[in-house]
All heavy atoms as TSV, in Angstrom:
chain	resi	resn	atom	element	x	y	z
A	1	MET	N	N	14.817	-0.648	-46.696
A	1	MET	CA	C	13.648	-1.282	-46.146
A	1	MET	C	C	14.033	-2.218	-44.972
A	1	MET	O	O	13.355	-2.242	-43.958
A	1	MET	CB	C	12.950	-2.053	-47.238
A	1	MET	CG	C	11.748	-2.785	-46.790
A	1	MET	SD	S	10.391	-1.642	-46.521
A	1	MET	CE	C	9.061	-2.762	-46.383
A	2	LEU	N	N	15.117	-2.976	-45.191
A	2	LEU	CA	C	15.532	-3.885	-44.118
A	2	LEU	C	C	15.967	-3.134	-42.896
A	2	LEU	O	O	15.715	-3.539	-41.759
A	2	LEU	CB	C	16.680	-4.791	-44.646
A	2	LEU	CG	C	17.101	-5.914	-43.735
A	2	LEU	CD1	C	15.935	-6.828	-43.371
A	2	LEU	CD2	C	18.219	-6.727	-44.369
A	3	GLY	N	N	16.634	-2.014	-43.084
A	3	GLY	CA	C	17.095	-1.185	-41.981
A	3	GLY	C	C	15.912	-0.666	-41.156
A	3	GLY	O	O	15.939	-0.604	-39.929
A	4	GLU	N	N	14.836	-0.273	-41.843
A	4	GLU	CA	C	13.663	0.246	-41.180
A	4	GLU	C	C	13.009	-0.860	-40.358
A	4	GLU	O	O	12.518	-0.652	-39.241
A	4	GLU	CB	C	12.674	0.804	-42.168
A	4	GLU	CG	C	13.155	2.121	-42.813
A	4	GLU	CD	C	12.247	2.576	-43.943
A	4	GLU	OE1	O	11.387	1.774	-44.418
A	4	GLU	OE2	O	12.366	3.735	-44.342
A	5	LEU	N	N	12.970	-2.079	-40.894
A	5	LEU	CA	C	12.409	-3.197	-40.168
A	5	LEU	C	C	13.248	-3.540	-38.940
A	5	LEU	O	O	12.691	-3.875	-37.869
A	5	LEU	CB	C	12.319	-4.424	-41.074
A	5	LEU	CG	C	11.212	-4.389	-42.142
A	5	LEU	CD1	C	11.296	-5.637	-43.030
A	5	LEU	CD2	C	9.831	-4.291	-41.484
A	6	ASN	N	N	14.550	-3.441	-39.071
A	6	ASN	CA	C	15.433	-3.672	-37.880
A	6	ASN	C	C	15.189	-2.633	-36.773
A	6	ASN	O	O	15.152	-2.974	-35.587
A	6	ASN	CB	C	16.893	-3.684	-38.303
A	6	ASN	CG	C	17.289	-4.939	-39.041
A	6	ASN	OD1	O	16.649	-5.945	-38.892
A	6	ASN	ND2	N	18.334	-4.866	-39.843
A	7	ILE	N	N	15.037	-1.366	-37.221
A	7	ILE	CA	C	14.754	-0.315	-36.254
A	7	ILE	C	C	13.428	-0.589	-35.561
A	7	ILE	O	O	13.300	-0.476	-34.338
A	7	ILE	CB	C	14.761	1.076	-36.946
A	7	ILE	CG1	C	16.178	1.442	-37.395
A	7	ILE	CG2	C	14.197	2.135	-36.024
A	7	ILE	CD1	C	16.253	2.639	-38.263
A	8	LEU	N	N	12.402	-0.937	-36.367
A	8	LEU	CA	C	11.097	-1.248	-35.797
A	8	LEU	C	C	11.155	-2.432	-34.856
A	8	LEU	O	O	10.543	-2.413	-33.776
A	8	LEU	CB	C	10.101	-1.526	-36.934
A	8	LEU	CG	C	8.648	-1.777	-36.506
A	8	LEU	CD1	C	8.071	-0.602	-35.736
A	8	LEU	CD2	C	7.821	-2.067	-37.747
A	9	GLU	N	N	11.872	-3.462	-35.227
A	9	GLU	CA	C	12.054	-4.619	-34.368
A	9	GLU	C	C	12.733	-4.246	-33.029
A	9	GLU	O	O	12.312	-4.716	-31.962
A	9	GLU	CB	C	12.864	-5.693	-35.091
A	9	GLU	CG	C	13.064	-6.951	-34.289
A	9	GLU	CD	C	13.903	-8.013	-35.037
A	9	GLU	OE1	O	14.462	-7.677	-36.104
A	9	GLU	OE2	O	13.987	-9.122	-34.519
A	10	ASN	N	N	13.739	-3.417	-33.095
A	10	ASN	CA	C	14.428	-2.954	-31.870
A	10	ASN	C	C	13.490	-2.154	-30.981
A	10	ASN	O	O	13.468	-2.350	-29.749
A	10	ASN	CB	C	15.687	-2.140	-32.237
A	10	ASN	CG	C	16.803	-2.994	-32.757
A	10	ASN	OD1	O	16.872	-4.177	-32.495
A	10	ASN	ND2	N	17.680	-2.385	-33.519
A	11	LYS	N	N	12.717	-1.276	-31.586
A	11	LYS	CA	C	11.767	-0.456	-30.816
A	11	LYS	C	C	10.706	-1.354	-30.162
A	11	LYS	O	O	10.331	-1.124	-29.008
A	11	LYS	CB	C	11.119	0.604	-31.692
A	11	LYS	CG	C	12.069	1.757	-32.045
A	11	LYS	CD	C	11.362	2.843	-32.799
A	11	LYS	CE	C	12.332	3.980	-33.117
A	11	LYS	NZ	N	11.663	5.075	-33.811
A	12	LEU	N	N	10.259	-2.321	-30.922
A	12	LEU	CA	C	9.254	-3.266	-30.369
A	12	LEU	C	C	9.832	-4.077	-29.212
A	12	LEU	O	O	9.178	-4.251	-28.186
A	12	LEU	CB	C	8.754	-4.173	-31.489
A	12	LEU	CG	C	7.594	-5.137	-31.113
A	12	LEU	CD1	C	6.406	-4.332	-30.596
A	12	LEU	CD2	C	7.231	-5.980	-32.289
A	13	ALA	N	N	11.066	-4.493	-29.354
A	13	ALA	CA	C	11.716	-5.236	-28.243
A	13	ALA	C	C	11.877	-4.362	-27.041
A	13	ALA	O	O	11.685	-4.847	-25.882
A	13	ALA	CB	C	13.089	-5.763	-28.734
A	14	GLN	N	N	12.220	-3.097	-27.226
A	14	GLN	CA	C	12.327	-2.162	-26.091
A	14	GLN	C	C	10.963	-1.964	-25.433
A	14	GLN	O	O	10.866	-1.938	-24.196
A	14	GLN	CB	C	12.881	-0.801	-26.597
A	14	GLN	CG	C	14.319	-0.859	-26.966
A	14	GLN	CD	C	14.772	0.490	-27.563
A	14	GLN	OE1	O	14.000	1.457	-27.692
A	14	GLN	NE2	N	16.068	0.571	-27.911
A	15	LEU	N	N	9.907	-1.874	-26.257
A	15	LEU	CA	C	8.557	-1.688	-25.727
A	15	LEU	C	C	8.162	-2.875	-24.898
A	15	LEU	O	O	7.589	-2.767	-23.784
A	15	LEU	CB	C	7.580	-1.445	-26.862
A	15	LEU	CG	C	6.124	-1.250	-26.469
A	15	LEU	CD1	C	5.980	-0.024	-25.563
A	15	LEU	CD2	C	5.237	-1.105	-27.688
A	16	VAL	N	N	8.431	-4.092	-25.390
A	16	VAL	CA	C	8.100	-5.299	-24.674
A	16	VAL	C	C	8.850	-5.383	-23.360
A	16	VAL	O	O	8.273	-5.696	-22.292
A	16	VAL	CB	C	8.382	-6.559	-25.518
A	16	VAL	CG1	C	8.305	-7.816	-24.723
A	16	VAL	CG2	C	7.424	-6.614	-26.717
A	17	ALA	N	N	10.129	-5.055	-23.373
A	17	ALA	CA	C	10.933	-5.074	-22.155
A	17	ALA	C	C	10.419	-4.041	-21.134
A	17	ALA	O	O	10.325	-4.337	-19.958
A	17	ALA	CB	C	12.432	-4.829	-22.481
A	18	GLN	N	N	10.090	-2.881	-21.600
A	18	GLN	CA	C	9.587	-1.818	-20.729
A	18	GLN	C	C	8.247	-2.219	-20.126
A	18	GLN	O	O	7.975	-2.029	-18.933
A	18	GLN	CB	C	9.453	-0.491	-21.490
A	18	GLN	CG	C	9.108	0.687	-20.600
A	18	GLN	CD	C	9.129	1.967	-21.363
A	18	GLN	OE1	O	9.085	1.994	-22.582
A	18	GLN	NE2	N	9.166	3.096	-20.631
A	19	THR	N	N	7.398	-2.823	-20.950
A	19	THR	CA	C	6.094	-3.315	-20.461
A	19	THR	C	C	6.272	-4.336	-19.374
A	19	THR	O	O	5.568	-4.316	-18.341
A	19	THR	CB	C	5.249	-3.893	-21.632
A	19	THR	OG1	O	5.073	-2.893	-22.612
A	19	THR	CG2	C	3.917	-4.405	-21.169
A	20	LYS	N	N	7.194	-5.254	-19.512
A	20	LYS	CA	C	7.486	-6.263	-18.516
A	20	LYS	C	C	7.945	-5.637	-17.204
A	20	LYS	O	O	7.529	-6.028	-16.112
A	20	LYS	CB	C	8.489	-7.284	-18.979
A	20	LYS	CG	C	7.948	-8.250	-20.042
A	20	LYS	CD	C	9.044	-9.218	-20.490
A	20	LYS	CE	C	8.512	-10.179	-21.538
A	20	LYS	NZ	N	9.500	-11.117	-22.046
A	21	ARG	N	N	8.843	-4.641	-17.333
A	21	ARG	CA	C	9.331	-3.954	-16.127
A	21	ARG	C	C	8.175	-3.214	-15.393
A	21	ARG	O	O	8.075	-3.265	-14.174
A	21	ARG	CB	C	10.427	-2.951	-16.484
A	21	ARG	CG	C	11.800	-3.560	-16.768
A	21	ARG	CD	C	12.899	-2.502	-16.843
A	21	ARG	NE	N	12.632	-1.494	-17.848
A	21	ARG	CZ	C	13.015	-1.574	-19.108
A	21	ARG	NH1	N	13.626	-2.648	-19.542
A	21	ARG	NH2	N	12.757	-0.588	-19.943
A	22	ILE	N	N	7.322	-2.582	-16.173
A	22	ILE	CA	C	6.227	-1.823	-15.584
A	22	ILE	C	C	5.253	-2.785	-14.905
A	22	ILE	O	O	4.751	-2.483	-13.794
A	22	ILE	CB	C	5.523	-0.948	-16.632
A	22	ILE	CG1	C	6.453	0.193	-17.061
A	22	ILE	CG2	C	4.196	-0.400	-16.141
A	22	ILE	CD1	C	5.975	0.989	-18.243
A	23	ARG	N	N	4.986	-3.933	-15.543
A	23	ARG	CA	C	4.076	-4.925	-14.919
A	23	ARG	C	C	4.656	-5.404	-13.600
A	23	ARG	O	O	3.936	-5.562	-12.621
A	23	ARG	CB	C	3.822	-6.062	-15.862
A	23	ARG	CG	C	2.881	-5.759	-16.974
A	23	ARG	CD	C	2.645	-6.969	-17.833
A	23	ARG	NE	N	1.841	-6.575	-18.996
A	23	ARG	CZ	C	0.854	-7.327	-19.454
A	23	ARG	NH1	N	0.564	-8.443	-18.902
A	23	ARG	NH2	N	0.155	-6.877	-20.461
A	24	ALA	N	N	5.939	-5.678	-13.621
A	24	ALA	CA	C	6.590	-6.155	-12.340
A	24	ALA	C	C	6.538	-5.074	-11.294
A	24	ALA	O	O	6.263	-5.368	-10.118
A	24	ALA	CB	C	8.029	-6.587	-12.621
A	25	GLU	N	N	6.787	-3.842	-11.662
A	25	GLU	CA	C	6.716	-2.727	-10.730
A	25	GLU	C	C	5.302	-2.578	-10.193
A	25	GLU	O	O	5.104	-2.365	-9.001
A	25	GLU	CB	C	7.220	-1.458	-11.389
A	25	GLU	CG	C	7.219	-0.252	-10.480
A	25	GLU	CD	C	7.700	1.022	-11.128
A	25	GLU	OE1	O	8.171	0.985	-12.284
A	25	GLU	OE2	O	7.584	2.059	-10.507
A	26	ASN	N	N	4.291	-2.665	-11.055
A	26	ASN	CA	C	2.936	-2.524	-10.610
A	26	ASN	C	C	2.547	-3.670	-9.634
A	26	ASN	O	O	1.873	-3.400	-8.653
A	26	ASN	CB	C	1.939	-2.554	-11.796
A	26	ASN	CG	C	1.925	-1.237	-12.557
A	26	ASN	OD1	O	2.327	-0.235	-12.039
A	26	ASN	ND2	N	1.401	-1.270	-13.754
A	27	HIS	N	N	3.061	-4.869	-9.916
A	27	HIS	CA	C	2.782	-5.961	-9.015
A	27	HIS	C	C	3.387	-5.692	-7.651
A	27	HIS	O	O	2.723	-5.891	-6.613
A	27	HIS	CB	C	3.369	-7.257	-9.621
A	27	HIS	CG	C	3.194	-8.443	-8.732
A	27	HIS	ND1	N	1.986	-9.069	-8.555
A	27	HIS	CD2	C	4.105	-9.147	-7.991
A	27	HIS	CE1	C	2.137	-10.074	-7.709
A	27	HIS	NE2	N	3.395	-10.143	-7.377
A	28	GLN	N	N	4.617	-5.197	-7.621
A	28	GLN	CA	C	5.270	-4.870	-6.336
A	28	GLN	C	C	4.513	-3.766	-5.639
A	28	GLN	O	O	4.330	-3.794	-4.404
A	28	GLN	CB	C	6.737	-4.497	-6.586
A	28	GLN	CG	C	7.497	-4.233	-5.287
A	28	GLN	CD	C	7.567	-5.473	-4.390
A	28	GLN	OE1	O	7.905	-6.567	-4.855
A	28	GLN	NE2	N	7.227	-5.313	-3.119
A	29	LEU	N	N	4.090	-2.765	-6.362
A	29	LEU	CA	C	3.369	-1.669	-5.755
A	29	LEU	C	C	2.030	-2.118	-5.137
A	29	LEU	O	O	1.625	-1.686	-4.083
A	29	LEU	CB	C	3.098	-0.565	-6.778
A	29	LEU	CG	C	4.321	0.268	-7.199
A	29	LEU	CD1	C	3.979	1.170	-8.367
A	29	LEU	CD2	C	4.870	1.071	-6.038
A	30	ARG	N	N	1.374	-3.051	-5.862
A	30	ARG	CA	C	0.119	-3.630	-5.287
A	30	ARG	C	C	0.394	-4.371	-3.990
A	30	ARG	O	O	-0.380	-4.223	-3.006
A	30	ARG	CB	C	-0.546	-4.559	-6.291
A	30	ARG	CG	C	-1.363	-3.839	-7.344
A	30	ARG	CD	C	-2.179	-4.846	-8.174
A	30	ARG	NE	N	-2.095	-4.532	-9.542
A	30	ARG	CZ	C	-1.305	-5.058	-10.427
A	30	ARG	NH1	N	-0.477	-6.021	-10.074
A	30	ARG	NH2	N	-1.280	-4.693	-11.663
A	31	GLN	N	N	1.470	-5.103	-3.955
A	31	GLN	CA	C	1.834	-5.848	-2.741
A	31	GLN	C	C	2.174	-4.835	-1.577
A	31	GLN	O	O	1.735	-5.032	-0.470
A	31	GLN	CB	C	3.037	-6.755	-2.968
A	31	GLN	CG	C	2.660	-7.982	-3.771
A	31	GLN	CD	C	3.835	-8.910	-3.994
A	31	GLN	OE1	O	4.992	-8.463	-4.064
A	31	GLN	NE2	N	3.615	-10.183	-4.097
A	32	ASP	N	N	2.935	-3.795	-1.907
A	32	ASP	CA	C	3.305	-2.779	-0.929
A	32	ASP	C	C	2.019	-2.104	-0.397
A	32	ASP	O	O	1.903	-1.842	0.792
A	32	ASP	CB	C	4.256	-1.767	-1.506
A	32	ASP	CG	C	5.626	-2.313	-1.849
A	32	ASP	OD1	O	5.928	-3.461	-1.387
A	32	ASP	OD2	O	6.369	-1.630	-2.562
A	33	LEU	N	N	1.098	-1.798	-1.295
A	33	LEU	CA	C	-0.142	-1.136	-0.881
A	33	LEU	C	C	-0.946	-2.049	0.051
A	33	LEU	O	O	-1.457	-1.619	1.081
A	33	LEU	CB	C	-0.964	-0.726	-2.100
A	33	LEU	CG	C	-2.333	-0.110	-1.788
A	33	LEU	CD1	C	-2.182	1.152	-0.999
A	33	LEU	CD2	C	-3.080	0.143	-3.095
A	34	ALA	N	N	-1.055	-3.304	-0.309
A	34	ALA	CA	C	-1.800	-4.240	0.557
A	34	ALA	C	C	-1.163	-4.357	1.927
A	34	ALA	O	O	-1.880	-4.374	2.946
A	34	ALA	CB	C	-1.833	-5.633	-0.100
A	35	GLU	N	N	0.132	-4.356	1.985
A	35	GLU	CA	C	0.848	-4.437	3.269
A	35	GLU	C	C	0.604	-3.149	4.057
A	35	GLU	O	O	0.358	-3.212	5.279
A	35	GLU	CB	C	2.332	-4.657	3.026
A	35	GLU	CG	C	3.117	-4.873	4.304
A	35	GLU	CD	C	4.587	-5.138	4.034
A	35	GLU	OE1	O	4.938	-5.659	2.956
A	35	GLU	OE2	O	5.400	-4.842	4.915
A	36	ALA	N	N	0.655	-1.994	3.406
A	36	ALA	CA	C	0.456	-0.752	4.092
A	36	ALA	C	C	-0.978	-0.646	4.640
A	36	ALA	O	O	-1.193	-0.192	5.745
A	36	ALA	CB	C	0.760	0.425	3.155
A	37	LEU	N	N	-1.938	-1.120	3.848
A	37	LEU	CA	C	-3.312	-1.084	4.291
A	37	LEU	C	C	-3.527	-2.039	5.494
A	37	LEU	O	O	-4.275	-1.705	6.414
A	37	LEU	CB	C	-4.286	-1.480	3.148
A	37	LEU	CG	C	-4.423	-0.429	2.042
A	37	LEU	CD1	C	-5.208	-1.034	0.858
A	37	LEU	CD2	C	-5.028	0.844	2.519
A	38	SER	N	N	-2.865	-3.133	5.454
A	38	SER	CA	C	-2.960	-4.062	6.556
A	38	SER	C	C	-2.360	-3.462	7.834
A	38	SER	O	O	-2.990	-3.573	8.912
A	38	SER	CB	C	-2.173	-5.373	6.226
A	38	SER	OG	O	-2.191	-6.247	7.326
A	39	HIS	N	N	-1.262	-2.817	7.725
A	39	HIS	CA	C	-0.649	-2.147	8.869
A	39	HIS	C	C	-1.524	-1.008	9.375
A	39	HIS	O	O	-1.683	-0.786	10.608
A	39	HIS	CB	C	0.747	-1.569	8.550
A	39	HIS	CG	C	1.803	-2.626	8.424
A	39	HIS	ND1	N	2.158	-3.486	9.460
A	39	HIS	CD2	C	2.588	-2.984	7.382
A	39	HIS	CE1	C	3.103	-4.288	9.046
A	39	HIS	NE2	N	3.369	-4.019	7.801
A	40	ALA	N	N	-2.187	-0.317	8.478
A	40	ALA	CA	C	-3.080	0.803	8.887
A	40	ALA	C	C	-4.255	0.214	9.627
A	40	ALA	O	O	-4.683	0.785	10.646
A	40	ALA	CB	C	-3.542	1.557	7.640
A	41	ARG	N	N	-4.813	-0.911	9.166
A	41	ARG	CA	C	-5.940	-1.515	9.904
A	41	ARG	C	C	-5.496	-1.999	11.264
A	41	ARG	O	O	-6.234	-1.837	12.250
A	41	ARG	CB	C	-6.478	-2.676	9.063
A	41	ARG	CG	C	-7.424	-2.279	7.944
A	41	ARG	CD	C	-8.150	-3.471	7.339
A	41	ARG	NE	N	-7.269	-4.342	6.562
A	41	ARG	CZ	C	-6.975	-4.153	5.278
A	41	ARG	NH1	N	-7.517	-3.164	4.646
A	41	ARG	NH2	N	-6.169	-4.985	4.643
A	42	GLN	N	N	-4.311	-2.572	11.360
A	42	GLN	CA	C	-3.816	-2.998	12.646
A	42	GLN	C	C	-3.643	-1.832	13.597
A	42	GLN	O	O	-4.005	-1.925	14.792
A	42	GLN	CB	C	-2.510	-3.747	12.507
A	42	GLN	CG	C	-2.649	-5.126	11.852
A	42	GLN	CD	C	-1.288	-5.773	11.577
A	42	GLN	OE1	O	-0.265	-5.210	11.853
A	42	GLN	NE2	N	-1.313	-6.968	10.989
A	43	SER	N	N	-3.149	-0.714	13.073
A	43	SER	CA	C	-2.965	0.469	13.919
A	43	SER	C	C	-4.316	0.999	14.359
A	43	SER	O	O	-4.485	1.391	15.509
A	43	SER	CB	C	-2.212	1.544	13.101
A	43	SER	OG	O	-0.920	1.144	12.858
A	44	ASP	N	N	-5.307	0.996	13.456
A	44	ASP	CA	C	-6.615	1.467	13.814
A	44	ASP	C	C	-7.231	0.587	14.931
A	44	ASP	O	O	-7.845	1.076	15.858
A	44	ASP	CB	C	-7.571	1.464	12.637
A	44	ASP	CG	C	-7.309	2.629	11.661
A	44	ASP	OD1	O	-6.652	3.571	12.062
A	44	ASP	OD2	O	-7.809	2.561	10.509
A	45	ASP	N	N	-7.013	-0.715	14.783
A	45	ASP	CA	C	-7.518	-1.631	15.794
A	45	ASP	C	C	-6.887	-1.357	17.149
A	45	ASP	O	O	-7.557	-1.372	18.190
A	45	ASP	CB	C	-7.307	-3.091	15.367
A	45	ASP	CG	C	-8.139	-3.563	14.231
A	45	ASP	OD1	O	-9.174	-2.855	13.898
A	45	ASP	OD2	O	-7.819	-4.574	13.619
A	46	LYS	N	N	-5.582	-1.128	17.166
A	46	LYS	CA	C	-4.871	-0.856	18.403
A	46	LYS	C	C	-5.357	0.443	19.039
A	46	LYS	O	O	-5.569	0.546	20.252
A	46	LYS	CB	C	-3.379	-0.812	18.182
A	46	LYS	CG	C	-2.751	-2.138	17.937
A	46	LYS	CD	C	-1.237	-2.020	17.683
A	46	LYS	CE	C	-0.615	-3.362	17.427
A	46	LYS	NZ	N	0.844	-3.252	17.176
A	47	ILE	N	N	-5.566	1.478	18.183
A	47	ILE	CA	C	-6.028	2.756	18.695
A	47	ILE	C	C	-7.461	2.616	19.268
A	47	ILE	O	O	-7.737	3.115	20.359
A	47	ILE	CB	C	-6.011	3.818	17.558
A	47	ILE	CG1	C	-4.576	4.187	17.239
A	47	ILE	CG2	C	-6.807	5.035	17.963
A	47	ILE	CD1	C	-4.393	5.030	15.986
A	48	ASN	N	N	-8.306	1.901	18.567
A	48	ASN	CA	C	-9.677	1.699	19.061
A	48	ASN	C	C	-9.696	0.893	20.343
A	48	ASN	O	O	-10.469	1.197	21.262
A	48	ASN	CB	C	-10.530	1.026	17.983
A	48	ASN	CG	C	-10.870	1.963	16.855
A	48	ASN	OD1	O	-10.939	3.162	17.028
A	48	ASN	ND2	N	-11.071	1.428	15.682
A	49	ASN	N	N	-8.828	-0.057	20.441
A	49	ASN	CA	C	-8.722	-0.881	21.665
A	49	ASN	C	C	-8.248	-0.016	22.836
A	49	ASN	O	O	-8.797	-0.089	23.922
A	49	ASN	CB	C	-7.802	-2.053	21.425
A	49	ASN	CG	C	-7.799	-3.032	22.611
A	49	ASN	OD1	O	-8.706	-3.050	23.406
A	49	ASN	ND2	N	-6.763	-3.821	22.734
A	50	ALA	N	N	-7.250	0.799	22.588
A	50	ALA	CA	C	-6.727	1.710	23.627
A	50	ALA	C	C	-7.812	2.699	24.033
A	50	ALA	O	O	-7.970	3.032	25.230
A	50	ALA	CB	C	-5.465	2.426	23.161
A	51	LYS	N	N	-8.536	3.210	23.088
A	51	LYS	CA	C	-9.609	4.184	23.359
A	51	LYS	C	C	-10.682	3.512	24.223
A	51	LYS	O	O	-11.161	4.085	25.229
A	51	LYS	CB	C	-10.227	4.649	22.037
A	51	LYS	CG	C	-11.368	5.594	22.190
A	51	LYS	CD	C	-11.941	5.973	20.831
A	51	LYS	CE	C	-13.257	6.753	21.002
A	51	LYS	NZ	N	-13.892	7.007	19.716
A	52	TYR	N	N	-11.071	2.323	23.874
A	52	TYR	CA	C	-12.079	1.578	24.637
A	52	TYR	C	C	-11.606	1.345	26.074
A	52	TYR	O	O	-12.357	1.569	27.042
A	52	TYR	CB	C	-12.383	0.270	23.960
A	52	TYR	CG	C	-13.297	-0.659	24.710
A	52	TYR	CD1	C	-14.661	-0.422	24.738
A	52	TYR	CD2	C	-12.812	-1.751	25.421
A	52	TYR	CE1	C	-15.523	-1.247	25.458
A	52	TYR	CE2	C	-13.650	-2.594	26.130
A	52	TYR	CZ	C	-14.998	-2.341	26.138
A	52	TYR	OH	O	-15.851	-3.175	26.843
A	53	ARG	N	N	-10.371	0.918	26.225
A	53	ARG	CA	C	-9.848	0.702	27.557
A	53	ARG	C	C	-9.762	1.969	28.393
A	53	ARG	O	O	-10.091	1.992	29.570
A	53	ARG	CB	C	-8.449	0.016	27.457
A	53	ARG	CG	C	-8.567	-1.433	26.974
A	53	ARG	CD	C	-7.247	-2.051	26.608
A	53	ARG	NE	N	-6.222	-1.852	27.598
A	53	ARG	CZ	C	-4.923	-1.990	27.370
A	53	ARG	NH1	N	-4.503	-2.333	26.174
A	53	ARG	NH2	N	-4.042	-1.794	28.315
A	54	LEU	N	N	-9.326	3.041	27.756
A	54	LEU	CA	C	-9.262	4.332	28.441
A	54	LEU	C	C	-10.616	4.830	28.873
A	54	LEU	O	O	-10.787	5.305	29.983
A	54	LEU	CB	C	-8.545	5.355	27.547
A	54	LEU	CG	C	-8.302	6.740	28.170
A	54	LEU	CD1	C	-7.462	6.627	29.414
A	54	LEU	CD2	C	-7.617	7.649	27.142
A	55	GLU	N	N	-11.566	4.662	27.984
A	55	GLU	CA	C	-12.980	5.063	28.344
A	55	GLU	C	C	-13.489	4.282	29.538
A	55	GLU	O	O	-14.159	4.830	30.404
A	55	GLU	CB	C	-13.883	4.912	27.135
A	55	GLU	CG	C	-13.658	5.979	26.061
A	55	GLU	CD	C	-14.464	5.704	24.783
A	55	GLU	OE1	O	-14.986	4.581	24.607
A	55	GLU	OE2	O	-14.514	6.613	23.972
A	56	ASN	N	N	-13.147	2.985	29.571
A	56	ASN	CA	C	-13.584	2.149	30.678
A	56	ASN	C	C	-12.936	2.614	31.990
A	56	ASN	O	O	-13.547	2.623	33.045
A	56	ASN	CB	C	-13.275	0.700	30.454
A	56	ASN	CG	C	-14.265	0.055	29.487
A	56	ASN	OD1	O	-15.371	0.534	29.322
A	56	ASN	ND2	N	-13.861	-1.033	28.845
A	57	ILE	N	N	-11.650	2.916	31.911
A	57	ILE	CA	C	-10.915	3.410	33.102
A	57	ILE	C	C	-11.520	4.718	33.599
A	57	ILE	O	O	-11.777	4.918	34.791
A	57	ILE	CB	C	-9.415	3.559	32.802
A	57	ILE	CG1	C	-8.770	2.176	32.634
A	57	ILE	CG2	C	-8.724	4.334	33.939
A	57	ILE	CD1	C	-7.351	2.228	32.101
A	58	LEU	N	N	-11.773	5.645	32.653
A	58	LEU	CA	C	-12.364	6.934	33.017
A	58	LEU	C	C	-13.736	6.809	33.594
A	58	LEU	O	O	-14.149	7.530	34.513
A	58	LEU	CB	C	-12.376	7.862	31.799
A	58	LEU	CG	C	-11.011	8.358	31.301
A	58	LEU	CD1	C	-11.184	9.168	30.007
A	58	LEU	CD2	C	-10.291	9.195	32.340
A	59	ALA	N	N	-14.499	5.825	33.098
A	59	ALA	CA	C	-15.866	5.615	33.611
A	59	ALA	C	C	-15.821	5.114	35.041
A	59	ALA	O	O	-16.784	5.346	35.811
A	59	ALA	CB	C	-16.603	4.632	32.724
A	60	LYS	N	N	-14.769	4.473	35.461
A	60	LYS	CA	C	-14.687	3.919	36.838
A	60	LYS	C	C	-14.181	4.932	37.820
A	60	LYS	O	O	-14.316	4.757	39.056
A	60	LYS	CB	C	-13.743	2.709	36.838
A	60	LYS	CG	C	-14.306	1.507	36.098
A	60	LYS	CD	C	-13.326	0.407	36.035
A	60	LYS	CE	C	-13.857	-0.756	35.180
A	60	LYS	NZ	N	-12.862	-1.853	35.072
A	61	LEU	N	N	-13.631	6.050	37.353
A	61	LEU	CA	C	-13.136	7.061	38.250
A	61	LEU	C	C	-14.337	7.823	38.851
A	61	LEU	O	O	-15.334	8.077	38.177
A	61	LEU	CB	C	-12.244	8.074	37.493
A	61	LEU	CG	C	-10.908	7.539	37.014
A	61	LEU	CD1	C	-10.149	8.640	36.214
A	61	LEU	CD2	C	-10.028	7.057	38.157
A	62	PRO	N	N	-14.183	8.189	40.083
A	62	PRO	CA	C	-15.307	8.971	40.724
A	62	PRO	C	C	-15.399	10.348	40.092
A	62	PRO	O	O	-14.393	10.937	39.633
A	62	PRO	CB	C	-14.902	9.052	42.173
A	62	PRO	CG	C	-13.459	8.768	42.243
A	62	PRO	CD	C	-13.107	7.937	41.037
A	63	ASP	N	N	-16.602	10.873	40.065
A	63	ASP	CA	C	-16.843	12.246	39.536
A	63	ASP	C	C	-16.198	13.215	40.534
A	63	ASP	O	O	-16.347	13.088	41.739
A	63	ASP	CB	C	-18.298	12.556	39.366
A	63	ASP	CG	C	-18.870	11.741	38.197
A	63	ASP	OD1	O	-18.146	11.396	37.300
A	63	ASP	OD2	O	-20.125	11.544	38.211
A	64	GLU	N	N	-15.587	14.250	39.972
A	64	GLU	CA	C	-15.049	15.331	40.824
A	64	GLU	C	C	-16.187	16.282	41.194
A	64	GLU	O	O	-16.979	16.636	40.339
A	64	GLU	CB	C	-13.957	16.137	40.089
A	64	GLU	CG	C	-12.607	15.582	40.278
A	64	GLU	CD	C	-11.550	16.550	39.716
A	64	GLU	OE1	O	-11.570	17.724	40.082
A	64	GLU	OE2	O	-10.765	16.036	38.933
A	65	GLN	N	N	-16.202	16.700	42.426
A	65	GLN	CA	C	-17.225	17.631	42.848
A	65	GLN	C	C	-16.503	18.891	43.268
A	65	GLN	O	O	-15.601	18.858	44.114
A	65	GLN	CB	C	-18.065	17.066	43.996
A	65	GLN	CG	C	-18.720	15.786	43.528
A	65	GLN	CD	C	-20.078	15.626	44.121
A	65	GLN	OE1	O	-20.509	16.421	44.952
A	65	GLN	NE2	N	-20.806	14.608	43.708
A	66	ILE	N	N	-16.894	19.986	42.700
A	66	ILE	CA	C	-16.218	21.263	42.981
A	66	ILE	C	C	-17.079	22.037	43.972
A	66	ILE	O	O	-18.240	22.049	44.039
A	66	ILE	CB	C	-16.012	22.091	41.701
A	66	ILE	CG1	C	-15.154	21.288	40.763
A	66	ILE	CG2	C	-15.406	23.413	42.020
A	66	ILE	CD1	C	-14.937	21.952	39.429
């Protein structure tokens, strides 16, 4: 009986340790995702800004007449 309790205690300790590792990993993954989303938004802003500037430049060019 005591041996079975020791085995159960060890398994429970392993489960607790694994849960802590997974929580830490999930926390890091959430941070990484937030950073990636921020970079994606910044890239979208840069692309939209470049598109707007290019459209303004093209609008100022004279029309070609064939």
